[in-house]
N, C-alpha and C positions, 0 to 999 in steps of 0.2 A: 367240094370233095375234101374230106378231112382224113389225115393220115397221121398216126402217132408212131414214133420210133424211139425206143429206149435202148441205149448202148452204154458201155462203160465210159466214164468221164474222160479217159485218156484217148478215146477213139475220135478221129476226125475224118469226116467224109472225104475231104480233099486227099487224104492219104490213101484212101481206098482207090480213088480214081487214078492216083499215081501208080498204085500197084497193078491196076488193070487198065492200061491205056486203051483208048478207043479202038486203035487198029488191031488190038488183040481180042476185042469183044466180038460177040456174034449176034446176028439177028436170026431167029428161028420162027418158023410157022408151025403152030401146034393147035389142033382142034379149030382151025380156021381163024386163029388170032395170031398176031405178031408179038414176039417176046424178045426182050434183050437178055442175053446171057453173058455175064461178065466172066473174064478169065478166072479160072479156079472155082467155078460154080458148075454143078452138075446140070446138064441140059435135059429137058423133057424129050422123050422118044416115044415111038408108036405104042409100046406096051407099058407106058408110064403108070397106068392104073385105070380101073374102070370108073372111078369117081372123079375124073377130070373131063369136063365138057359140060356145056349147058344143055342138059337133057331133062325130060320129065322125071326120070329116076333121081337125078341129082337135085332137082328142085325139091322133091319130096324129102331127100336126105338132108338138105341144108336149110331150107326155107324156115325162117323164124327161130333158128337155133344158134347157140353159141358154139363156135368151132375153134379147135386148136390144131394148127398145122405145124406139127413137130418135125423139124428137119426140113425147113421150107424151101431150101435151094433158091431157085429163081422166082419162087412165089406162085407158081401156076395153080396148085391145088387150093391154097387159101383165097386167091383172087377169084377163081372159079366159084368157090363157096360164096363169096360176097356177091358175085354176079347172079348167083342162084337164090339170093334172098336171105342169106344168113343174117341174124340179128347182130352178131359181133364176131369178128375173126381175129385171133391172135396167131401170128406166124413167128416161129422161133427157129434159130439155127445157131450152132456153135461157131460157124464160119462167119466172121465179120463181113466179108465181102458178100456172102449170100444174103445177109440182112439188108445191106444196101441195095442189092439187086432186087429183092422183093419189094422194097420201098419204091424203087424206080418203076417197076412194072405196075404196082398198084396205082401210082400217079399217072402212068401212061394210059391206063384203062379207066381212070376216074373212079376207083374203088376205095372205100374206107377200110383199111387193114392196119391193125396195130402190129408193130414189129419189135421183137426183143431178142438180143443176143444172149443165148443161154445154153448151158450144157445139160441136155435132156430136160428134166423138169425143174432144175434149179431156178429159183426166183419167180416161179409161176404160182400165182395165187388163185384160189377159187376152183370151181369144177365146170365141166363142159358137157354139152349134149353130145358132141361129136369130136373125136380125136382122129385125125388122119395122119399117118406116119409110115413112110416107106423108107426104112433105114438101109444102110449098106448091109448086105446079108450073105456075102460070100465068106464062108468060114475058112480063112486063109491068112497067113502073115502079111503085114503091110510092108512091102519092100521099096515102094516109091510113093512120092506125094500124090500121084494120080490115083493110087489104089485106096486112098482114104475115103473116096466117094463110093467105093464098091465093096471093100473088104471089112469084115468085122470078126477078128480073131476070137474064136471061142463063142461067137454070137453074144458077146458081152453086152453090146448095146441093145440088141433085140430082147435079151432076157430082162434087162432093166425096163424096157418098154412094157413088157407084159407084167412084171412085178410091180412097178410103180404107177403105171397108167391107170389101173383100177381105182386108185385113190383120187384121180382127177376127173373121173366121170360122175355125172349126176346119176341117180337111180334110173335105170333103164337106158342110160347113155350107151353109145356105141364107139368102139375102137376099130378102125379100118387099117389093116396092115398086110404085109406079105413077107414070105420067107422063101429062100431058095433051098430046094431039097437036095441036101448032100448027105442024106442018111439020118438026119436028126429031127424030122418032122414029127415022128411019134413022141419023142421027148418034149418037143415044143407044145404039142397038143395036151400032153399030160400037165405041163406047166400052166397052160391056159385054164384048164378045168380046175386045177388045184387053187388057182388064184381067184376063182369064183366067177368066171365068165361063162356065159352061154354062147356056144358057137352057133351064131345065127346063119352064117353062110360060109362055105368053104369051097372055093373053086380052084381047079388046077389048070394051069396053062403050060402045056408041054414045050420044052425047048431042047433042041438037039445037042447044043454045045455046052450050055451052062448047067443043065439039069432043070427039072420042072419047077415052075414058080407056083407057090400056093398062096392064094389070096383069101384073107379071113375078114369077116365082120363079126366082132365079138361084143355081146351085150352084157352090161353090168347087171347082175341079178340082184 
């Protein structure tokens, strides 16, 4: 098993483990597999996304393809892509602990995944067949550290994903993402079309408390 990890020179893995001592970490079971989730990293949950799991659909989605898992968290999506036969997987996150967490889980499951600490697309070269990215999408101010994983004031990050992601897709490549409906879905759809994507799939998952979740598969035309 080969695993690559590129982080800033001043980063030291032992510092991460000091920041996330073992007794504060979690072991979670997701899609029949065990995952380590370090303190300060967003854990997978039942509605984490339809493209997580080793299924015939996901083998078709990932097999033989280059995949970018943007905002990788604990690494579930990218590792599932590798398990489903992806040619190469690059997992990125601005959170240094998340990058370490992804590397840990890739090693745990014997998968080859490259890991890069990056702010959105900064430092990422080349183009990909598939980009998978489920960013924080609650349009609300961030009032606590815990809300960094769920809140995106003004949908700034999600707008960057739509605007910049198109340049990192190969012709015919696909971006998979989701947005929480707080009244701005029509504007986001207009942004998607204006940026030159074809909406290949748009599914709505109702939620009584947070608002409906909208899952998109967007093809680069």
